[in-house]
DOFI-284868 format. One record per residue (C-alpha): residue number from 0; residue in one letter; chain; x, y, z. Coordinates in pm, whole numbers. Layout:
N
seq_type_mol_px_py_pz
NUM_a_A_X_Y_Z
...
This chain:
54
seq_type_mol_px_py_pz
0_m_A_8093_6036_5917
1_l_A_7833_5859_5707
2_t_A_7493_6006_5637
3_a_A_7159_5825_5627
4_p_A_7169_5770_5246
5_d_A_7521_5628_5279
6_y_A_7407_5383_5544
7_t_A_7111_5289_5326
8_l_A_7336_5209_5031
9_l_A_7571_5016_5258
10_l_A_7281_4813_5397
11_l_A_7148_4740_5048
12_g_A_7496_4631_4938
13_v_A_7524_4394_5234
14_i_A_7178_4250_5171
15_v_A_7245_4198_4799
16_g_A_7584_4041_4875
17_l_A_7440_3801_5130
18_g_A_7154_3711_4899
19_a_A_7394_3635_4615
20_a_A_7608_3423_4849
21_f_A_7308_3218_4958
22_v_A_7190_3165_4601
23_w_A_7541_3054_4502
24_m_A_7562_2822_4804
25_f_A_7230_2652_4725
26_w_A_7330_2624_4357
27_e_A_7653_2446_4454
28_f_A_7468_2211_4691
29_e_A_7227_2122_4410
30_q_A_7513_2056_4168
31_i_A_7684_1828_4420
32_r_A_7358_1641_4479
33_l_A_7306_1591_4107
34_r_A_7664_1469_4058
35_r_A_7620_1213_4335
36_r_A_7290_1095_4188
37_r_A_7448_1053_3843
38_a_A_7743_865_3991
39_r_A_7516_633_4186
40_f_A_7250_561_3925
41_g_A_7428_649_3600
42_a_A_7574_304_3534
43_v_A_7245_130_3613
44_a_A_7035_351_3388
45_r_A_7251_303_3076
46_p_A_7170_15_2842
47_p_A_7440_-249_2804
48_r_A_7703_-181_2539
49_r_A_7690_-402_2232
50_d_A_7995_-560_2083
51_s_A_8083_-379_1762
52_l_A_8285_-668_1614
53_r_A_7982_-875_1507
């Protein structure tokens, strides 16, 4: 049987784990959003390449 301090540590572990999972989830969403933005606007934002044979 678990005591009150054991339940407290278990609760804190669950809260920290869920918090870390949410931070990781939002980080991944942000990375996906940035990759899509770069893919969409990356070619337009770059200056045209110059021919190096001149």
